[in-house]
Phi, psi and omega in degrees: 000317180299318180296320179298316180296323179297319179296319179297320180297319178297320181297317179298318182296317180297318180299321182292332182273351180293139177295140179281148177280124182297139179279171187299329184282340183250349182292143178287133179254125178251126179245135174264138187226116187247149177208153188270339186260168185296163184295337181275353179286155188296325176296326179288329173299319176299317178305311182298316180296317180298316180298317180294317183293316182291327177296316180291316186285343176257016181055043176068018176283335179247122176246139185242125174265119185264137179229074176280178173068022179070020182286340178241313177223149181255177180299330185281341183227020187301301186287325175294326177296324176293316178300328182270004175084011179290323176224152178283324180228137176234134178245125180208173175271122182296334180289348175289344177234077191305316183284346185277327186232059188293331182278309181299329182288347175300328180298332180262326188276343177289130181272167175079023180272109182270068182222152174272183185290324180298312180298314182294322182292315178297323179294312186293324177295316180298323178295325177295331179281323183277328185244011187306319182289344179257007184262107173303144179099338181265358177301129178085000181245154167251128179279114179281318170193169176210148181200178182225166167285179163285173174304149178285143175236145175294125178232110196231158177292313176258163183287144172239102183251346180205168183304323182297329179289332184276330187298128178090351177292150175256112190237130177285136174208152179295142197314312189282355184255016188286338186295330177296318178292320178304318182294334180269003180082016181264144173274114181279132178247118180274117174200159179287158177299328182296334181266352188290326182301311179294324179294325176293313183297324183272356178080012178293325178237157179266355181161197182207164173244116184197172173291159199269000177293338182291343175305317180263314187297319180255007177061029180291340179296347175292337181248315179271138185238005184218135175237121179270122189277071177217115184287135179248248186252167177254160173249127182264134175243137177226132174261119188237143174234149177292149178299325180296316178295318179302314182291343178278348183277148177299149182304322182290329175289320175302319180299318180294318179298317178296320179298322182284336191303305181288328178297319182290327175298314180292316180301314183296317178297315179296315179301314184294316181302317179290321183292327179298320179297319177295321181296316180296317179297317179296315183297320180290315185284319188265331185240001177068027179289136180258129172265118186261121175265128178284147174292163179300321180295317181291322177300320178297323178296317179295317179301319181295319179296322188270345184306317182288345186298315181298321179298318179294317181298314180294318180297319179297315180293320178297322179294342176272005181082016180268151179281058190298314184290320176296321181298312182289325176298316179292323176303314180292325175298316180292324175306312182293321180298310184285330176298318178296322179293321180292320179290000000 
């Protein structure tokens, strides 16, 4: 009996010393977050900020492993990779998959948008919330955040001062935005931003159309020496998680992610607008890049060429059964709302 009691006592002591199993509310959650472009690019800066904020706001319960630069998923397989469980969150440009996101891409492919990145970014995120159920491509996904570049500008090896200078050039642009270049007589080349640097060096392309922070961030100013000051189209970025992964997260973590979504859209736009000014100053001072202003007469010629593009884009989207006209009307309302807020 004494021996039996001793064994029971030892068993009790051992049980008390065993580590407790963490419950669901206290266990650390690790999320993988992938992006195709380098860590110094503005979408990757957003990734880092998001990772820091969610870690802090959840009292370090959520840790985020960042995979920029195509180290986990590339531009060609980003969203499918998320669906297949390769990454928990994937960030990519929706215009890289033109047929997949026809409604959300209207925010980027419509020309003549006189907005900066902050206004456009806040607008595009709000549109994903209001029209999300009508957006092809978002089925099965949770939108973590969405934002945009500034309008794209022609950035070329040789100067483009008039339409005649542009005709026949081979210019890289994200896939769904090619119609604006077509209207200007330019040959649009579809490729990711990550591939553009090598294409510039090898002479495969004569330049690209993109927001101007890449002059410094990706060192493109080493090759392109001219920026034509005429805004074209925007590139939309969306960070997506599968709905299944989203539903597996604790409610308080979901609340933090939702809280961050609109904040990150505004933060990214503000950061980019300020960063673009630094990039332009650096490119002009350090690399001798020239910013070309079109004359009023030449601007009118460009406007005339591009005027029919929006009508075609809207008609095509409407023909697919999408609420294209309502979407663009709401987009313009939000532009005005956020423009007033920024001012």
